[in-house]
C-alpha positions in Angstrom: 20.5 14.4 14.6 17.5 12.3 15.8 18.0 8.6 15.9 14.6 7.0 15.0 13.8 3.4 14.7 11.8 2.4 11.6 10.0 -0.8 12.3 8.6 -2.0 9.0 6.3 -4.9 8.2 7.5 -6.9 5.3 4.3 -8.4 3.9 2.5 -7.7 0.6 2.8 -4.1 -0.6 4.5 -3.0 2.6 7.8 -4.4 1.1 7.7 -1.8 -1.7 6.7 0.9 0.9 9.7 0.0 3.0 12.1 0.2 0.0 10.8 3.7 -0.8 11.5 4.8 2.8 15.0 3.3 2.6 15.7 5.4 -0.4 14.2 8.6 0.9 14.8 8.9 4.6 18.4 9.8 5.5 20.5 12.1 7.6 19.9 14.8 5.0 16.5 15.3 6.5 17.8 15.5 10.0 17.1 11.8 10.9 19.5 9.0 11.5 17.3 6.0 10.6 17.8 2.7 12.4 16.0 0.1 10.2 14.1 -2.9 11.6 12.4 -4.8 8.9 10.0 -7.4 10.3 9.9 -10.4 8.0 6.7 -12.4 7.3 8.4 -15.9 7.0 8.7 -18.3 9.8 11.0 -21.3 10.0 13.0 -23.5 12.3 11.7 -24.1 15.8 9.5 -21.1 15.7 7.5 -22.7 12.9 6.4 -25.4 15.4 4.9 -23.0 17.9 1.2 -22.9 17.1 0.2 -19.4 18.0 3.4 -17.9 16.8 3.3 -19.8 13.5 -0.3 -19.0 12.7 -0.8 -15.5 14.0 0.9 -12.7 12.1 0.1 -10.1 14.7 1.8 -12.1 17.5 4.7 -12.9 15.3 5.3 -9.4 14.1 4.8 -7.8 17.5 7.3 -10.1 19.2 9.8 -9.6 16.4 9.4 -5.8 16.7 10.0 -5.9 20.5 13.1 -7.9 20.0 14.4 -5.5 17.2 13.7 -2.5 19.3 15.6 -4.0 22.3 18.6 -4.6 20.0 18.5 -1.1 18.5 18.2 0.6 21.9 21.2 -1.5 23.1 23.3 -0.2 20.2 22.5 3.4 20.9 19.6 5.3 22.5 16.5 5.9 20.4 14.9 9.3 20.2 11.8 8.1 18.5 10.1 5.1 16.9 8.1 4.8 13.7 6.1 1.6 13.4 4.4 0.4 10.2 1.9 -1.2 10.4 0.0 -1.4 13.7 0.5 -5.2 13.8 4.1 -4.5 14.8 3.0 -2.3 17.6 0.2 -4.0 19.5 2.5 -5.8 21.9 5.0 -2.9 22.2 3.0 -0.9 24.7 6.0 -0.3 26.9 8.0 1.1 24.0 5.2 3.4 23.0 4.8 4.7 26.5 8.5 5.4 27.1 9.7 6.6 23.7 7.7 9.0 21.5 6.3 6.9 18.7 4.2 7.2 15.6 2.2 4.2 14.4 1.3 4.0 10.6 -1.4 1.9 9.1 -3.0 1.2 5.7 -6.2 -0.1 7.3 -7.6 -0.5 10.7 -8.1 -4.0 12.1 -11.9 -3.6 11.8 -11.5 -2.6 8.1 -9.2 -5.6 7.6 -11.8 -7.9 9.2 -14.4 -6.5 6.8 -12.1 -7.5 3.9 -11.3 -10.8 5.5 -13.0 -13.0 2.9 -10.7 -11.9 0.0 -7.6 -12.1 2.1 -8.5 -15.6 3.4 -8.6 -14.0 6.8 -11.0 -15.4 9.4 -11.6 -13.8 12.8 -10.5 -15.9 15.7 -12.5 -17.0 18.8 -14.5 -14.2 20.4 -12.2 -14.0 23.4 -9.2 -13.6 21.2 -10.9 -10.9 19.0 -11.8 -9.0 22.2 -8.1 -9.1 23.3 -7.0 -8.0 19.8 -9.5 -5.1 19.9 -8.3 -4.0 23.3 -4.7 -4.2 22.3 -5.2 -2.2 19.1 -7.1 0.5 21.0 -4.4 0.7 23.6 -1.7 0.9 20.9 -3.5 3.8 19.1 -4.0 5.6 22.4 -0.3 5.2 23.5 1.1 6.4 20.2 2.0 10.1 20.1 0.6 10.4 16.6 -1.0 8.1 13.9 -0.4 8.1 10.2 -2.8 6.5 7.7 -2.4 5.8 4.1 -5.8 7.2 3.2 -8.8 9.2 4.4 -10.7 5.9 4.4 -8.4 4.5 7.1 -8.5 7.8 9.1 -12.3 7.8 9.1 -12.2 4.3 10.7 -9.8 5.5 13.5 -12.1 8.4 14.2 -15.5 6.6 14.1 -14.6 3.0 15.1 -11.9 3.8 17.6 -13.0 7.2 18.8 -9.7 8.9 18.3 -9.4 12.6 17.7 -8.8 13.8 14.1 -6.0 16.0 15.3 -4.0 13.0 16.2 -4.1 11.5 12.7 -2.3 12.6 9.6 -2.9 11.1 6.1 0.4 10.5 4.3 -0.1 8.0 1.5 2.6 5.7 0.2 3.8 6.3 -3.3 6.4 6.0 -6.0 9.2 8.1 -7.3 7.0 9.8 -9.8 9.9 11.3 -11.7 11.5 7.8 -12.1 8.2 6.3 -13.3 7.3 9.0 -15.8 7.7 8.2 -19.5 10.7 9.7 -21.2 8.4 11.5 -23.7 4.8 12.7 -23.3 2.2 10.1 -24.3 0.6 10.6 -27.6 -1.7 8.7 -30.0 -0.1 5.7 -31.5 -1.0 2.8 -33.8 -1.0 -0.9 -33.1 -3.0 -2.8 -30.6 -4.3 -1.1 -27.4 -2.2 -2.6 -24.7 -3.8 -3.4 -21.3 -1.6 -4.0 -18.3 -2.5 -6.0 -15.1 0.0 -6.2 -12.2 -1.0 -8.5 -9.3 0.7 -11.4 -7.6 -2.5 -13.2 -6.7 -4.4 -13.4 -9.9 -7.8 -14.3 -8.4 -7.8 -11.9 -5.5 -6.6 -9.0 -7.7 -9.5 -9.7 -10.1 -7.3 -11.1 -12.9 -9.8 -14.0 -13.6 -12.6 -11.4 -14.2 -10.3 -9.4 -16.4 -9.5 -12.5 -18.5 -13.2 -13.2 -18.9 -14.0 -9.6 -19.9 -11.0 -9.5 -22.2 -12.2 -12.5 -24.1 -15.3 -10.6 -24.9 -13.4 -7.7 -26.5 -10.9 -9.9 -28.3 -12.5 -8.8 -31.6 -11.0 -5.3 -31.0 -7.3 -4.6 -31.7 -6.1 -5.3 -28.1 -3.3 -7.0 -26.2 -3.2 -7.9 -22.5 0.0 -8.2 -20.4 -0.4 -10.0 -17.1 2.3 -9.5 -14.4 1.6 -12.2 -11.8 3.1 -15.1 -10.0 0.2 -17.4 -11.1 -0.1 -19.4 -14.4 -3.5 -18.8 -16.0 -4.7 -20.9 -19.0 -3.2 -19.7 -22.3 -5.4 -17.3 -24.1 -5.0 -15.5 -27.5 -3.5 -12.0 -27.3 -2.5 -12.5 -23.6 1.1 -12.6 -22.4 2.0 -13.6 -18.9 5.1 -12.2 -17.2 6.5 -13.8 -14.1 9.4 -13.1 -11.8 9.5 -9.3 -12.4 10.8 -7.3 -9.4 9.2 -4.1 -8.0 10.7 -0.9 -9.6 12.7 -3.0 -12.1 13.4 -1.6 -15.5 11.6 -4.5 -17.1 8.4 -3.7 -15.1 8.6 0.0 -15.9 9.0 -0.8 -19.6 5.6 -2.7 -19.5 4.0 0.3 -17.9 5.4 2.7 -20.5 4.3 0.4 -23.3 0.8 0.1 -22.0 -2.2 2.3 -22.8 -4.6 1.2 -20.0 -3.9 -0.1 -16.5 -6.5 -2.6 -15.2 -6.7 -3.8 -11.6 -10.3 -5.1 -10.9 -9.3 -6.2 -7.4 -11.8 -8.1 -5.3 -10.5 -6.4 -2.2 -7.5 -4.1 -1.3 -6.7 -1.2 0.9 -4.7 1.0 -1.4 -2.7 -0.9 -4.0 0.6 0.7 -4.7 0.5 -0.4 -8.3 -2.2 2.3 -8.9 0.5 4.9 -8.0 2.9 3.3 -10.5 0.2 3.4 -13.2 -0.6 7.0 -12.5 3.0 8.0 -12.5 3.5 6.3 -15.8 0.6 8.4 -17.2 -1.9 5.5 -17.5 -5.7 5.8 -17.0 -6.8 3.0 -14.6 -9.8 0.7 -14.4 -10.3 -0.6 -10.9 -13.0 -1.3 -8.3 -14.8 1.0 -5.9 -13.5 -0.6 -2.7 -11.7 0.8 0.3 -9.4 3.7 -0.5 -9.1 3.1 -4.3 -11.6 5.9 -5.2 -9.1 8.3 -3.6 -6.5 7.6 -6.2 -8.6 6.5 -9.2 -11.1 9.3 -9.6 -14.0 7.8 -11.5 -14.6 9.6 -14.8 -11.5 11.8 -14.2 -8.4 9.7 -14.0 -10.0 6.3 -14.7 -13.1 4.2 -14.3 -14.4 2.3 -11.3 -16.5 -0.8 -11.4 -18.1 -3.1 -8.8 -15.8 -6.0 -7.8 -16.6 -9.2 -9.5 -18.8 -7.6 -12.2 -17.3 -8.8 -15.5 -20.0 -7.1 -17.6 -19.2 -3.7 -16.1 -15.5 -4.4 -16.5 -16.1 -5.2 -20.2 -17.9 -2.0 -20.7 -15.2 0.0 -19.0 -12.5 -1.6 -21.1 -14.5 -0.9 -24.3 -14.9 2.7 -23.3 -11.2 3.3 -23.0 -10.1 1.0 -25.8 -12.4 2.9 -28.3 -11.7 6.4 -27.0 -7.9 7.2 -27.4 -8.3 10.9 -26.6 -10.1 10.0 -23.3 -7.3 7.6 -22.5 -4.7 10.4 -22.9 -6.7 13.0 -20.9 -7.4 10.6 -18.1 -3.7 9.4 -18.1 -2.5 13.0 -17.8 -4.9 13.7 -14.9 -3.7 10.4 -13.2 -0.1 11.6 -13.5 -1.0 14.9 -11.9 -2.8 13.2 -9.0 0.3 11.0 -8.3 2.7 13.9 -8.5 0.6 15.9 -6.1 -0.4 13.3 -3.5 1.5 10.0 -4.1 5.1 11.0 -4.7 7.4 8.9 -2.4 10.2 11.5 -2.0 7.7 14.2 -1.2 5.7 12.1 1.2 8.9 10.8 2.9 9.8 14.5 3.6 6.3 15.1 5.0 6.8 12.0 7.2 10.2 13.2 8.4 8.8 16.6 9.3 5.9 15.0 11.2 8.3 12.8 13.1 10.6 15.7 14.1 7.6 17.9 15.1 6.1 15.1 17.2 9.4 14.6 19.0 9.8 18.3 19.6 6.3 18.4 21.1 7.0 15.4 23.2 10.2 17.0 24.5 8.4 20.2 25.3 5.7 18.4 27.1 8.3 16.4 29.1 10.1 19.6 30.1 7.0 21.2 31.4 6.1 18.1 33.4 
């Protein structure tokens, strides 16, 4: 049995990804997982240290180093899995001494390109140079790299000059069987229900959705917003707050919906799109980052430019007024998620990759 540390960032959608790994990685797949969640929050004396308080990379990396030291003290580690690379950039000694796989949803250069929508600003030039060097070294020291998307893999190859053979695309996902509706979707009466799920209403495009929705309010439609924000009340719009990931209440909203809409201003690969597909919903989203890999424009949904309320209105009208198109796109979305974004399947793929990487490292060590 291989004892492998799973060092997991606990920010944004990575929390849901971590929960899926907790549920699907076990001794049954030949791995004894040692969990090391890396929390986002900072408090106490640490909250008074300027660089530690303000820089997530520094904070996550130092916490990862401490967690690995504690896990290694408990029992020897055979391997390490780190998600994301922010937990690994200051763990070079661990990556050099214990075979490790680093997983990422986007490269630092891609994240910088999306910086405006994440309220992320590059630091001073000297600090950015250090960050680039640290990330390059991290990727080179890792035995293998896992990316959530072909989009992120392309950046590792072109921006960081890493060989394609060192990178495997394994997307996150959902338990597609658990998210599937109890009965096949079919034509039904009543208002067409549109569902939006996004904590940050503005960044996820919720304000543009509300604007576009107001223009189609003459149609028989209803909008459910799952968010932590409190938008201005609007007819035929219901706001849901405090719903937990994978909760029965959240799943019920997906199953009651006819269309999923996430016109995000910037994202890497939102996990809610996997949930929508697993629930058999056609999706309307934006053509940014890796989203076109899961929402196939004209096939499993419709893509619009971010911030384009007119294009969003047109896409909503198309699906609201074409129930057969909704059903066919939703069926295709379900197939895509089952094939490529099923969490149990992808966890098994990850476990096999980990075991294969460790065997190759052991064989190389034996020859040396």
